[in-house]
N, C-alpha and C positions, 0 to 999 in steps of 0.2 A: 133152535125150533122153538115154537110155539108151540102152547100146550093149552086146550080149551076143560074151559070149566059149565056146568050144568047149570049151577047153583051158586047162589053167591051169598058167604057168611055176613051174620053182622058184626065179627070180630073187624076190627081195623088192626093197621100197621101204622108204628110211630117211632122217632125218634131214632132216626138210620144214625150208625154210627160205621167212623170209621179209622179201624185202630184207634179205639177209644174217644175221635173227636170227630164232632159237629162238622163239616166238609172242612177236611184236613186241607191244607196250600203248603206242595212241594214237599212229599213224603218219599223218602227213598226205599221202602218196604216192596218188594218183587211181588207176594201176595199178598195183597193187605188184605186186614180179616174185616168182616162187615156182621154188626150186631142189628136188632133191633126190638123192639116191644110191641107184644099185644095187648091191645085195649077192646075189652068186652063189657056192653053193657048188659049183658046176662050174669056176670060179676061174678058168679063162681063154676069152679070145675072149666074151666078154660083152659084147654091146649092146644100145639100145634103137631099136625101127624105128618105132615111136608111142608115143604118149602120151594119157590121157584125164582131164583135171579135171574135180570137181566142187565148187564153191563153197555154202554153207547160210549162212542168217541166222536170227533167233531164229523167220521165218513158215516157213522149210523151202527146197526147193532154189532159187537165188538165179542159177545158171549152170552149167550143161554144157557144156564143149567139143567133148565127142563124144569119137572117136576122132581123131588128129591125126597122119597119117601123117609122125614126126620122129625123128631122135634126139637134139633138145633137152632139155638134164636140167638146164639152170642157166638162170637169168634169163627163166623163162615168163611176160609179162604177163598178170596179171588183164583178160580181154576181156569182160565181164558189165555190170551196166547198173552205171548209179552208182552209187559207196559215200556214206553218208550219216556224219554226225558221233556220231560214240560209241558206233557199231553193231560189235559182233562178229562176223566172219565164221569157219569153218570150213570147213575146206576137206581132199580126200583128191586122191590121184593113184594111176594103175596103170599101168602100164609093158605094151606086146607086147616081146617078143626078138626074137632072130635068126633063132628058128624061127617066128616070128611067133603066137607063143602069146603071153596075158596074162596079168600079175601079178594074185594078189590085191588087193584095194584097202591102199594105206597106213595106216595108225593116222591119229584125224584130227590136227590142226594146226590152228592161229587165227594171226588176227591180230586188229588192233581199232584203229579209227579213233580219231583224235584230234577236235577242234575244229576242224571245217573253215572255218567262216567268223566274219568279228567279231562275224555278230548271235548267234553260239553262247553270247557270252561277256555275262554278266550283272553277273559284278563290277566293281568298280570298283577305279581303283587310291588306297590308301591309304599314308600317312606317318604318323610317328610328331608330333605337333602340338606339338613346339617348334622352335626355330631354332639352329642347328649354326656355331661358327667354320666357314667352311671349309678354313681354314689347318690348322685344327689337327686330330689325331689323335682321333678320338669312339670315346665308350661305343657298343657294339651296339646297336639299338633290341630290345626284346623286345615280340611283338603278342601278344593274345589274343584267343580272343572265346569264349562256352559256345553251346550251343542243345544243345536240346531233339527226340529221336525219343520218335516214341508208334507205333510199327508195326513189326511186324518186318523186320527187313532183309532183303534179298535180294541185293542188288550195291552198290556205291560206290566211285566214280572220283572221285579227286581231281585238279584241275588244278590247277596253279603256276606262275608264274615272277615274279621279280622284278628290280629296277635294285638293284645289288649283286648277295649271294650272299645264299640262304637254306639254312637248318637248319629242317624241319619234323616236330613230334610232335602226335600223337593220342591224348589222354586217357594220356598219360605217356610214351607208345613209340615212340619215331625212325622217322618214316615213310620207306621204302628205306632203301637201304644206297651212294648214292650223292655225294658231296662235289663241293662249288665250282657245285655249282646257281646259277640254269641254267646257267653253262656262258660261254665267252666267244665271242663273235662281232663282227661288226660291228654294235653294239648300235642304230647309227642303222637299218640294214636290216634288220636279223635280228634277233631275238630270242625264245631259244629260252622255251616251258614243258615241263612235265611232266607226266605223265599215272600214278596211283597206283592199285591194287586197296587200297583202306580197309576192304575189309567185313568184312574180319574183327578190325580195330580197334574198332569200333564197338559202340555199347554201347544198349542198351534206357534210355529217358531220359535224363539228364543224359551231356552231350560236352563236351569240349574240345579246341581248337585252339590250337596253339602255332607262334609261328615266330621264331627270329633271324635279324636281316638285319646280313650285313657288308660291308663295303668292297669287298674284292674289285677286280676290273677295273674297274669301274664309276664309282668316285670314291676309292680305291686308288693307291700309285704302283706304274705300270707303264712297261713298257718303257725307253727308253735316256734316264738323268737321273729315271727313278722323277719321273714326269711323275702331278701328281693332279686329281682334281675332273674328269679328259677329258671324260668323257659326262656327267656332272652330278655335283650336290655336295650332292642327297638321295636317299636308300635311299628306297623304296616297294615294295609286295605285292601281287600279284592272283595270287587265288583262288577256286576254286570246286568246290565239293562237292556233287557227285550222288549221291541218294542214290534208289536205286529199291526203295518197298517190297515183300514179297510178295504183295499186292494188284494190283501194276501200278501205282500210285501212284506221284508223283516228290514229290522235296524237294530244295531247292537250298540251300547257305550260301555264301554268298559273302563276299568283303572292302566291307567299307562302312563309313559312319562310326561304326556300333555298338560294331567295335574299341576296344580299350585298349592302350596303349603305357608302356613305359618303360624304362630300364637295369636291367643287372646286372652280374653278375661279369667283364664280356670287357669293359676300359678301352679296347682298343687292339685294331682287327683286320684286318693288314693283312696282303698276299700276301706283300709284297716285304722290309720292314724287321720284321713279326713282329707278334707277340699278348702282351697283357698281361692276364692273369686273377687276381681276386683272389676267392679262394674264400668269403672270409669275405662279402662280399655272392651268395652264392646265395640264391634262391627256393625252398626245396623245393614243390613239389607245385602249381608256376606252370602249368602248363601241363594242368593235371585241372580237372575239374570241381569246382562246391565254394570255389576256392579264390578270398581277397577280393582284388580289384583295386580295390577303390572308393579306394583312393590311385594309384590307377593315373593316367596323364592320356591323354585322349583322342585321335583320329586325326583327321586332315586327307585332303579325296578333292580328288584329283589328276589334272588333265586329259592323261594323257599319250599317250593312244589307243593303239589295238590291231590294225593295219595291217599291223606289222613284225615281230605274233608270228605262228612256226613250229614245229612240233613240233619234239623233239628229232631230230636227222639223228644225229648220231654216238655212240661208246662213252661214258657214261656215265664221270665217276672214280671212283674204287674202294678204298679197302687193300685191298694185295697184300700183298707177303711181309713179315716180321716179322724184325728181326736183332737176339741176344742178343748185346753187346760180346765186341769182342776181347779188351777191355783193358782196365783204366783207368792212364790215364798219370798219373804226376808230371814235368812238364816241367822241363830246367832252370830255366827262370825260377820254376818252383814252382805251376805252372797241374795245377789237377785237369780231363784232358780224356779224354772218354772214345774209343774208338778201336771202330767198329761195322766195321771190318773189309770194306765198301764203301763207293762211293759211292754215293748216292743220292738220288733227290728225295722229300722226305715229311717226317715229324714225329717227333718223338720222345715216346712215352707215358713219362708220369715214376708212380712208385712210390711216396711218400715220407710218411713220418711225423715230427712234430714241432712246434714252439708254433705257436702262431698267432699273427699277422703276420710268420713269417718269407720272405722274398722268396727265390726261387731261380730265378738268373738263367743261361740255358739260350743261348751262341753257338755257329751253327753253320757250321763251316767246309771245303773240302776237302785241304787239307796241311799240313804242318805244316814249317816254314822250315827250314835249312840245319842249324842249332842243335839243331832237337828241340822248338821253341815254338809254338805256334797261332798262324796268320796266316792274315790277307785280306786284304791287301797287292794281293795278285798278280790281286787281280779287278775292282781299279779301273784306270780309265782317263781321267787328269783332261784336260784338263779336262771332259768329255763323262759320264763315269763312274765316282762315285765308288764307293771297295768299297763293298758293301752289308754293311746290319748286322745281318740274320737272325738277330734274340733271340728270346727268347721269358721272357716274366715270369712267375713264381706263386706269391701266396701265398699260405701254407697258413692255411686256418679253425683246424684246431687239434683236430681231431676223430678219433683215431685214424689208419690207411692210410689216405691217400688217394690218389687216381690221374686226372690229369690228362692229357687230350689238346689239342691246338690242332684248335681250330674248323676257322677262316676263313684258315689263313698253311702256306705250306708251304716249304720250305729245299731248295736243292742241298750237301750234307754228307757226310763220312764221319767227321771227327771232333767234339768238341761240347767245347766250355770251359764247366765247371759252378762257378758260383759261388756263397754261398751257401749251400751245404745243408747241413742238420744233421744233426751226426756224419759217419763216414766212409762214405759211394758206396759200391755194392758194382753190379756187373752186373745183379743182379737189380732196381737200381731205375730204369734205362731200356733199354727198347723201342724199337728206328729201324723205324717202320713206312712202307713203300714206298707213297705215291701216284702212281697214272698213269691215263691213260686207258685202261679194260677193252678192251684187246682183244685174243682169244683169241691164244697163241702157236702158229704152226701150219708154221716151219720149225725145224731142227734143224740142227747142223755137228760134227761131232767127226774126229779124228782120229789118228796113233800120235803127233804130236809136240806135248806137252801145255803147247808154249809158243803154238801155234798154237789151242789148245783154249783158252785166255785169252785169248788176241784174242778169238774169239770170243764168248765172254763178256761181254766189255769193248763191245762192237758191241751185242748187245744190251741191257746194262745203259744204255748211253749211249741208247738209244732209249726204254728205261723210265722214263728221268731226264728228257727231253724231249719225248716225246709225253705233254703231261697239257694235252687240250682244241686246243692249235694245236702244228704242233713247232715248240718253241723252240731257239733256240741252244744256252745254257744255263739251267743250271736256279738259279741265283745271284742273276747281275749285271741282266742285261737280259732274260731269261725273254721276247724276242719272236719272233713269227715269220718269221723271215729266208728268205725268197721262197727263195734261191740253196742255200742248208743243204739244205730242202725236197726241191728237185729235183737235189742231189745223191745223196741218200741214199732216196730211194720208193723205187726198186728194190731193194734191201736194205732195205728197211726191212719192204715190202708182200713179204717170202719170212720173214719171219722173226717178223711178225705181221699179223693181219687189220685191214690198213689203211683197206680200199674202204668203212668211214661215217666212219671218221678224215676223212680225204683228200674223201671230198665234201661234208662238211658246210665243210670249211675252203676249197675251192676255192669253194662257192657265195657264201665271203665275198671271196676273191680278186672275183670277177666284178664282184662290188656294187661294190667299192673303186677296181674299174678305170677311168681317170680318160675324160673323152668322146672322148679322143683316144685312146685304149688303150694310155696309159700305167699300167703294174702297179708300185706301190708296192714296195719294196723290202722292205715287212714286212707280211706281214696277220694280222690288224687292224693300222691303220697309225699311232696316234696320232704317232708318231718323226716322221711325215713335215713334221710342224709343228713339227719340236723347231728352238727358234733359242741358240744357243751362244755369249755374251760378245758378243751383237746380229750373231752370221752365221747368216743359216740354212738349214737344212740340206735345203731341198726339190728344189736342184739336184742331187742323189744321186741323185731317185727313177726310176724306171726303166731303171736297169741292165743292161746285158748278162750273160748266165748268171742274172740277179735274174729281171727278167719274166718271164726263158723257162718259170719255172717255169708258167706262162698255159699252155703248150703242153707242156709235158714230162711234168708230172705226171698229164694226161688221159691221152697217151696210153700211159705207161708201167701204171696202172690197167686200161683196155683190156688192153695184152698179159697179164697178170699173171693177171685175174679174169674176163675175157671181156665186159667192162661196155663194150657199146654206149654204153648209157644215157649214160656218163659224159661221154662224146664229144658226143652228140646235148646234152646244154645246157651243156656248157662250150664250144663250137663259134664259136659267136659270139664268147666273150672269147679263143679260140684267134686267130681270126682279127682281133681288133684288138689282138691285142699284134702278130702280122707285118704287119699295115698301118702299127703305129705304128712298128715298124725301118724298116719301106719308107721312110717319108716322114719320118723322121732321116736315113737316108742320102744321099737327094735332096735336101735340103734343109740346102746346105752354107755357108749364111748367116745361121744360127740369130743370133737376136738374144743370148738368152740360152743357157749351158753353153759345152762345152768343141767348139768346131770347131778343124780342122786347122787351123795357125795359114799352112800353103800354100794356102788358098784364098782368103786377104784379095790373094791378089797374081795370082793368076790363076782362070778359070774351070777348070771340074772336068772331067778327062777323060772321053769314055764308060765306061769299065771304073768308073769311081770314082764313077758314081752309085749304083752296086750294093755300095760299101762306106760301110761304119758306122763313118765316122771324127771323127765329131760327140758331145757330151755327155758326161758323167761316165758312165765305167767302174769297175768296183771292182777289173779285171783279172781276172790269175787267182786273186788276194789268197791273200797270208800262205805264197809260198814262201819257203824258207830265203832270208836275209839280202833279203826283201821289200823296196824302198824306197814300197811304196804307202801304209802305214798311217802314217810319219813325213812326207809331204808333203800328207795329205790337209787339216790345219790348218794347213798351212802358205802359203807367199806362190806365189800363182799366172801366176807367168810361162809366157812362151809355151810352154817346154820342157818345164815340169812339166805344163801342159794336154795338151800331147801323149802324154806316158806315162801320166795318168788317163781320158783318152781310150780310151784300150785300143783300135785299130783291128784288129789282126788277132785279135783276140777276137772282140770285137763281131761284126764282120762275118761268124766264124764261125759262130758262135750265130745270126745275124740267117739262115744258109745251113740249119743245122741245124734249125729251128723253121720256115723255110720246107717244109723237106723235109716234117719230121713232119706242118704239116696237110694237105699235099697226098696222105699216104695216109690221113690221120681223115678226108677231104670225098671221097675213093675208097671207103672204108669206109661211107660213110656215102651214098652214092649221087649226091653232089653233082658229077658229072663234070665241068660248067665249073668250076668250084674248081679240083676235080684237074688240069687239065692249065694253068690260070691260074698257081699256088701251082708246078710244076712248071718251065716255062719260067722263074719268078722263080727259081728255086733255080737251075737250071742259070745263068745270068746271075750271079747274085752270086758262084759256085762258081767261074766264070771270071774275074770280078776276084778274086778272092780269089788264086787262080794268079797273074793277071799284075802284080800288087803284093807278093804276099808271098812268092811262091817262084820260085826259080832254076831251072835249065836240067839243075844235079847234083842235084837234088834236094834242097837245103838251102832254108832257111825262114826266115824273119826274123819275129820275132827268134829268134836263134841261144840258144833255151833247151831244154828237154825239153818242157817245156807246149804249147810251138805244136807242135811234131813230134807230140806227141799227141794235142792236138785237132785235127790236120788231116789226122791216120790213120784217128783214130777215127769223123768226122764223113766221114769221107771229101771230100775236096778235092783231093785231087791227081790227075792224072793214073794211070793205072793204071803205066804204064813205069815212074813215079817212086817208088812204094812203094817198092819195094828200097832205091831210092838213102837215100831220109828214113827209113826204118826204121833203116839202118847209120849213119848222123848221126843217130840217136836215142842209137841205143849208145853209138856213141863218146862222147857227153856225159856218158852216165851212167857209162861205165869211165873218164871223167874225172877224174870227179867221188867216184874210190876205189869203186864200183859202193854209189853211194848214190843215191837217188830228187832230185830238184828241183824237184816240181812242186810245188803250193797247190790250193785248196780245190778248182776245177773242171776240174783234164784229173786228177789223181790216180783218181778212179775206174776210170779206162779206161786205165791206165797198164800195168797187169798185164796187158790181154785185145791190146791193141792190139801188142805185145812179142810174145807166143804166136800173130795171128794172122797174124803176120810172119815166124817164123821162129826165134823168140827164147827159149823158152818157159823156157830156161837159164837167160835173162835174167831173166826176171818171175820166176823162184825165188829168185834167188839175190838180188833186192830185196827176197822177200814172208820171205825169213827173215836177213835185215840185222841185226843187232844194235846196231852203233854208230848215230846219231844224225845226219841222218834217216833213221826208217824207224821200222816200223809197231812191232816187238817191242824194239826201242829201252825203250818205255815201258814193256814189258811187263816185262821185265827190272829194269825200274824201280819196280814193282811197281801199278804203273798198273792199277785197278779198271774205268775205264769208258777211253775215246775222248779223248783229248785237243783244246785246241782247232786247238796249234802244234804243231811237232814236238819243240820243246826244253819243254814243259811244265814237265818236271824237269828242269833243267841237272846236269851233270858235275858239280856243287858242293853239288847238293840245293836250290838255289833256286827255287822256283817260278814259273811265268810264263803267266797268262791261264788262261782256265777249264779244268779237267779233266778236263769232265764235259760233251764238244761233238761231237755223233756226224759229221760229216763225213768225217773220213778215216775211217769204218769202212765208208766203201760201199765197200771193197775187198772185205767179204765177200760180195759178189753175183759174184767172182771163184773165191772159197773154194767157193761151190755150186755153179756152172757150170762150171767147170773143175778144180780138185781131185776135186771129188767127181761134177762130170758132170752135173749137170741143169739142163734151160734148157726155157721152152717155147718150140715150134717153131709150135704154132696160139694164138692170142687165151685163155688160162685154161688151159691145159695140156689143153685137146683134143686135142692131139697133143703128147707131148715128146720130146728128143732126150736119150739118156743116152749122152755122151762121155767120160770122165772121163780127165784127164792126166796121168799122176803123175810124181813131179819132187823133187827137195832129198832121196834120203834115204827119202821118205815109204811107211810099208808098208803104212798102211791109211786108208781114210779110207772119211766115209759122211756122205750128208743125207739128210733126210724132209722130206716138202712135204705140209701136207693140204692139198689143190687141192678145188675146190667139186664135184670129181667123187668127190676121197675121195684115198689115201694113194698121194705118188708118192716113189718113195724109193730109193735108190743108196748102195748098200754094197762095199768092194774091199778086195781084200788080197792082198798082194806076197809072196812067201816061197820059198825053197827051189827057183828058178827058173819058179815059175808064179803067173799071175795071175789071180784069180777074183772075179769082180762078179756081182751076186745087185740084181735090178734088181725092182722093182712099179712095175705101170700098173694105176689105177682101172680101174673098168667101164667100159663107154661111152665111153672112150678107148684110142689107140693110140699106138705110140713106134716111132721108131728106134732102136736100140742101135749104134754105132760103136766098134771097135775097133779102133782104130792099128795100123799094121800095123811102128811102133817097137815095142810093147808083145809081138806076135807075130801068127801068120797063122795057127796054128792051133789054130782056134774049136771048142767042143762045146758042149751043153747040157748036162749032167748027165750026160757021155759018151755023146750020140746025137748023131748028126753032125746039124747046126744043120736041113737039107732037111725032117728023119723027127720034125721036132717040133712037135707040137699048139702053137698058138697062133700059130706061126712063122709070118707070111704071103708074105716074100719073103729074096727074102740077095743081095745083089752083094758082090762080091769085086772090089776094085783095086789098084792097084800100092801106092795108103795105108791102105788098110782094107777090114776085111771089116763091111758094113752088113746090119743087120739088121731088117725090119721088124714089129713084136712086137702081137700087141691085146693084152687085159687080161689080168692076172695075174701072178705073182711069178717071174723065170727067173733062173737061175745056169750063168753060163758061165767057162768052162775054157781057160786058154791058156798054150800055154808059149813063155814067155818069150822076144824076140829074144836076150837080154841073159840068158845063164844067171846071172850075178852078182847079175841081179834080185831086190831083196827080201832081200839078206844084206845084215848092218850091216857098216860100213867103219871 
């Protein structure tokens, strides 16, 4: 139905998005969600009071929402007739503003559905018709077919997936700009396919399709220990090309028994080990019409089924930043080493001339040893994890300048050792290319201290280096989707980059691989859950506290960051199953396997102990300074060691936290019975924690920084004991020479807990600490990414562990929320809080975040006894600006009294702060500081 408007608003509507994407091609969401932004020349106080959506298909109008009285402008679900496979839908929106005037209609946007049913697939799975040695690295199969088009083409869509990785070309042109397709998922449950618009690549008459297959995650080296052939031993292709002619008829070209196959110049294609390429074996024109493939072999049709096929959910991997070498070094050992100046995940593009048959070897590493020589030794962890190979071998064909970029491998590196190069290499011969999932950068932070700016740079680059299809722990040795690392970092990562699609995809795999009893593997996907080392099964390690809790923490965090209620709906059963797994393990004190607290072998549990999770293996805090757990892990499991590994204080705290978040999620989704049940359970766990670990003076067992941080962050203490517990924490920090003593799980909360409990100065001292363990120690040592351990490079210059590991970068959230002062107070930043808390001599800080509503920004400067804060609030949202009395009490907005300013909707003054409620727009507040020396250099 049409709805008329009597007058037109000056507000515009732009940036239309469907499922977070701009005009997505080939989705399978049955009710796609639509979002838009409001733009107003008036600037302040812009709101939406109603909207109207209209959707057309190729036949005309399909659905009109009519005028809907609502301020919702993000995640509005399509509610029209059932959507059809391969159909494109165009849509527009208009809104009514605060004066109830309608805007003009937006420019049209569109989305296109993929293949929604197994019956839509006519293609057959095909494999090269030869047998391989499954234990050996194998050449990459090349597959091709030719076909004829005899009428003018209107449009064409190509749907494709593979077992392994594929690179696809049509008439000699690469199709798409994505890499490592079809991506990494839990292949048994979910195998993605991609959709491409190839209308412009087709030709009249003869055409040819060419596909190269690489081992990838499917049969290449993956995860801990370099498992191979985990998902299968044979590479295969499924491809379907739909051609629609101008007269309305269609032709479908499919993968079938008529294709041809051979091998070519890619002699080895392994994601972890690397690639071997012999340019002398190239086959010019192999993917074009007219090529003679008579000497090629045939293909086999395989029966793999179609039930696990899903459309692409998350962002695809693409080539991103390019790096020119900082230097070419000759090391003390006489090695030639290229220094890219940045630790990254990606490949090196080689540009070289030389005699045919010359082989160049590139080996990729993160560090030089204390003598200045290339090293990989720090990346090994015997007997489980050998040092990675990370090599590329390129053999020249000897025909002038040759340019080679690896196809099916990626490496974590800053340094590249070069062997066999013809002549003297120069920086022009090497280009570093970053490869990661193509998530838009939406957040930024900077301040007056260049060391913190470098820390922020390092956080972002560890995210880029490890967000490649899945959230990995490091881009070198394991490349595994550790759940604990992901839940630690999800808040920071979701501020810096648009992670909604990335984590939505990964959480679907988490739910798919979750056990029937609710147990969550430590890694998703989880091939290493079935790993055996020296006849020692690692399965007992699965389902650890702080790791499996990713099932609850990540969906809840995405809801907070993006207002994504559907992610809670889709993951709710997984969230609930994990909490029930925790409850079952807490209440089952006599498990026949795992790590049962020794005391329950001698007596029945007390009442409160039924809510303590003191069974099973847990990683504990993980990598605290002087942490004993890694050394104990594969040692003799005496009862004392088992008690350390069970980490009941950690597990019980996470049991409580996940239960509380589950109750909150149930409340959001209207599941009141569950909300009440899990609220009661949370209170029981909290009281059990207090009974077991908290003394009357506020001290906590064990007497470690992490225990206090976790109890305060998860609200596990009586209100009257919080000050005493915080004082105990500060005492531990001071006794360590004002150094942190936390590991993976509690470090993200350390500064926040201190600031929230009256110790902002201590938080800043820790942030600015330069000696280890500290964040700035790594910066002072020249780090360009976040390290796995606090002593990634020790004082003598020896590297330890991974040097690209984002977990400790979770401090980024504190930089944005406290130093710059931006925080969402309603999901998706529908309402934001601006409350910067300067300290440590900083004279300026700023942060910006591109929410689904628009830019949220904060920028402050402190100079000459004045504090100036500028904030930006996007249209259709509101915010509260808090100026702490410790900064000053005399607050104006561009020289005006607050009550007289347009856009300010309320002012409250307390002894502690001035609170200013504002609508959308940009505001600049000036404050006479309480400390007349504030902002001056000391």
